[in-house]
Each structure stands twice: as structure tokens, then as C-alpha cells.
N, C-alpha and C positions, 0 to 999 in steps of 0.2 A: 127197443132199444134206444130210441131217439127219446122217450118219457122217461127210462129211469138214467142213462147216462148224458142225454143231452145229445148225442149224436153217436153215429157207429165208429168214427176214426179222430174225434177230437172230444176226449169226455171232459165236459164243462159244469156237471151237477153232482151235488152232494144231497144226502138225506139224513135228518136226525128226528130223534125222539124229543119231542116238545112236552115237557110236563103240563099235565091237562088240557094238552094241546094248544096251550097258548106260546108265548114265544121265550119263556123260560128255557133256557138251555139244559140239555143233561150234559154228560162228559164225554160222549163218543159219537161218532157220526158213520155214514156207510159211502161209500162211493163205487160203482158199478161202471164195469168198462168194457167198450165194445171191440174193436179191432184196431186199437191204437197200441198194440204190444207190450202194453204196461207192465205186466205181469210174467215178462218173460224170465224164466230161472237157469241154472246152471245147465239142466238137461234140455235146454232149447225147448222148454213146453210152457205152457201157462200164457202164450202171448195173445190170446182172446178171450174175453168174457170172465175177464180177471172180476173179482170182488175184493174190496177190502172193508174191514172194520177198524177203525181207528179210535182209539181210545184217547183219554186226557193227556195234555202236554205234561211234560217234565217238568219241574220246578229246577232241575240243572238243565239247561241249556249247553254247557258246554263239554260234557263227558256222558257218551253214551255208555250205559251201565248193562252187564249182563247177570244172569243167576250164578252164584256160587255154588260151591258145596254143601252150604246150610239153608240153600233154598232163596237167600235173601239176594237181591239186586246189589252185588259189592265188589266185584271184580270187572276190568276195564276188558276191551276188546282183545289187546293183545295177551291179557290170563286166560283168553279161553284155550283149555286144551285141545290137542290134534284130534283130529276126525275120529271116532272109533263107534262103528256100527253095533259092536259087540254088546256093549252095555250102556252107552250112551251118554258116556264120559265128555266125548266131544261135541256134544249138541247142548248148546246153552240157551234157553229162552234168553232173549236181549230188548231191550227198548228199541224203538224204529225210527229211524231220522228219514224225514220226507224227503226225498231226491229234489224236490221241486222247490220248497221253501226254506229246506234245512232245518226244520225244526224237529225236534225230540221229543217223541210220545212215550209214555209209559207201558201200554201195552199194543199189541197188534195181531190181527187175525188175518188170514186171506184164503183164498181158495178160487173156484170158478164156479160160475153159476148158469142156470138156465132157465127156460120158461116154455109153458104149456107142457108140463109134465105131471104124471101121475105119481113117479117114484124118481128116486134117486138113480142117476146114471153109473155105470160101471166104472167111468174115468173120473169119475168124483171120489172115489173110494179104493183108490189104488197109487201106488207111486212108481211112474215109467221108468226111474233109476234103479228101482229095487229088482222090478221085473226083468231088467238086465241082466242083473245079476242073478237071476233065481230067486228072489227072496218075495214072498207074498205076504201078505196079511194071515195071521193063524190064527188060531181058535174062535174061527166063523165070525169074528168083527165085522167083516166085510158084511155078511147079511144080517147082522144085528143091526147095523147103522141102516141099512138098507130097509129095514122093517119101519122105519117112520116114512110113510106115506102121506099124501096131500091131506092134510085135516080139513080141506075146503069140499070135499066131496067133489071137486072137479078139478081140471088140469089148473097148474099155477106155477109160481117162481120158484126154484129151490136151488140151494147152494149146500157145499160142505167145506168148512174153514179150519184151518191149522194155526199154530201158533208160529211165531217169528224165532228161528234159531240161527245161529251163528256157528261156524264149525273150521278147522282148519283145512283146505283144500287138498283132496285126495289126487292120485295119480294121474286120474281122466280130467280134472278140472283146470281151468284156467290158472295160472297160479300169481297173475298179476292182481287178483283183487277185482276183477271187471265188475263181478256181480256182488259189489258191496260198496256201501254207503254209509258213511265216509269210506275210501277206497282203501283197502287193507290188504297188499301183497299177502299171498300164503292163506288167506282166507276165505270163504264164500258165507251167503246169507240165503235162505228161502222158508217156505211154508212148510212145515215138518209133517209131510204125508209116509214120511218113509217108517217100515216097521223095526222095530226093536228087538234082538234077539232075546229070549228070556232067560239066559243065563245055562239052560241045559240043551242048546244046541238047535231049538226051536223057534220058527218065526213068531215074532210076537205082532204087534200092531202100535200106531202112532201114539203117544204118551196121553195126545188129547185131539177130539173130534167134535165138532159142533156142526148141528145142523139146523138151519134156518127155511123154512117154509112162507113165502109171502104170496098175498093178492093185491093188486093194483085197484084202488077205487077213488070214487071222486063225491065229495062233500063241500057242496056249495060252491063248485065251480073249482075245486083244489083239489089237486092230485095227493093222494094219499097210500101207504103199504100198511097193511095189516100181516103183522108177524106174530108167528110161533116159534120158539126156539126151543133145542133139545141137546143134550151134553151127552158123551158117553161116560158114564159111571164105573169108574174099576175098582169101587170100594165093596168087598164081600161079592164079587160076580162083576160080570159085565151084562150092562142093559144099558139103553137109552132112558134119560130122564127130563123130565120137561123143565124149562126154567120159566121163572117167574110163576110158579104155583099152577102153570098149566093155563095159565091167562096169555092173552096175544097183547100186542102193544102196537102201537102206531108210528110212523115215520113218515115227515113230512119233507117235502123240498126246501133246501135252504135258499136263502136269498141274503146272505152275506153274514150270517150267523156261524156258519161253520168256519173253523179254525183250520183254513185250507189254502 
């Protein structure tokens, strides 16, 4: 935890991919949290071992844009429709505004991470809020995601991440916008691990899920993370696909380079 997060209670470290392992920046970086409650969500979960993948900054820093009906990011927060589990109409992918810096980023993924694991824990592939309502992931998607075990042949670091969404606040949610940034009454934001129904009354699964396995190493006295990435492919069936043509990549700690 000290190596990845910089400390258990005060996260002070981020990681980034450097092209050809030099100082040339790529467009996104990772932040691991320990027990600093950074990831607490409206269901009061996610307060420990939160992990973020933060993508490049948006050119428009004055407005936080969300996904419209045509798939483009062309509506504002006030235009996001009310919460709707049935068809997902009220769950729109939105840009992310960092609560510390106030910077707006084009894309954002989040979840929880763990270490010394050979397989993905159950709590990484389910929704506490959905379980309370009797909704679980259907179509064996949980087992499909969990089929991606450690690629290193030994225990390693793993996380499952989900996209950032905004919805209208439901009857059980805080109506003051406590879990939003910028604070927006009547709305909430969270990483979307909740199942969508399929239109036929059956429980579905989150629209997007990513798995990242990582292993800590050292090169010339410098820490690095070897990363293998996977994503849930919903085209023509359900299966996990490898990112980067199945090749690994490396993350190195930032020393002033990360836009954080």
C-alpha cells in the first residue's frame, strides 16, 4: 500500500505509462488509494482500496459534458434524465471533475483493488446497491469476468473498473447532491457496476467492465508495474477480450508529470 498509494491514509502518489519508458507522457494515469475514504459512493461503499484511471483533460474546462442520446458528449448535467434502472436512460457517462484540483477530464474509470490474489474477488463483480434491491448480474457475466485469473502464474494485484455515470437521485439517495462534483442537487454520480435489465424483465449486467492485473517490479532501483488489461466484449456474445493485443505495458510512478 505504501509503494502503490504513497501511504495508507493520505494518497500522495500516481502512476503513468511513459512511452518507451522515457519521460514522454501518455494521456492517462492511475491513482491507488488505501484507507483515505476517497471512493465512498452513495451506497456508503468504496471507502477503502479505491482505484482510479484518469484520462486526459478536457479542452473545455468550464462545462462538464455528458453522453446524449446519440452517444456523443453533448448534454450538460441539468439535461441528464431521471434515474431509470429499467433501460439505463438515466445513467449517462459523463466527464469527471477532480474534487481536489477542479480539473475536468474526458474520461474516468474506477473500482476497488486488491493484492496477493490469484482470482477476482466476489465484491469486485457485483453491486451492493443492486443486491439490496434483489438485482444481481445475469447471463453468467460475473463468472465470465472472474474467469480472467492472474496472468503471472503467481498472486498479483487486480482490479475491476467501471465507467463514471451521473443519474437523478432516487428515493433512498441524498437529494442535496452530496455525492456530486460540481454539487448538483437532485443528482448523484458513481462508478457504474449496477446491472441493467434487458427489457424482458431479466437482470442484465453493467454496460462496461474492465479488468487489470498488475505485478510490482523494480528496474535499476525504480519501481514499475507490469499491466495486463481485459474488457467485457458484448458484441456477438459475452466474453473477455485482451487489451493491447494481449501485450503487457508498464506504469511508472509520477514525479511531477501527472496532471493531478
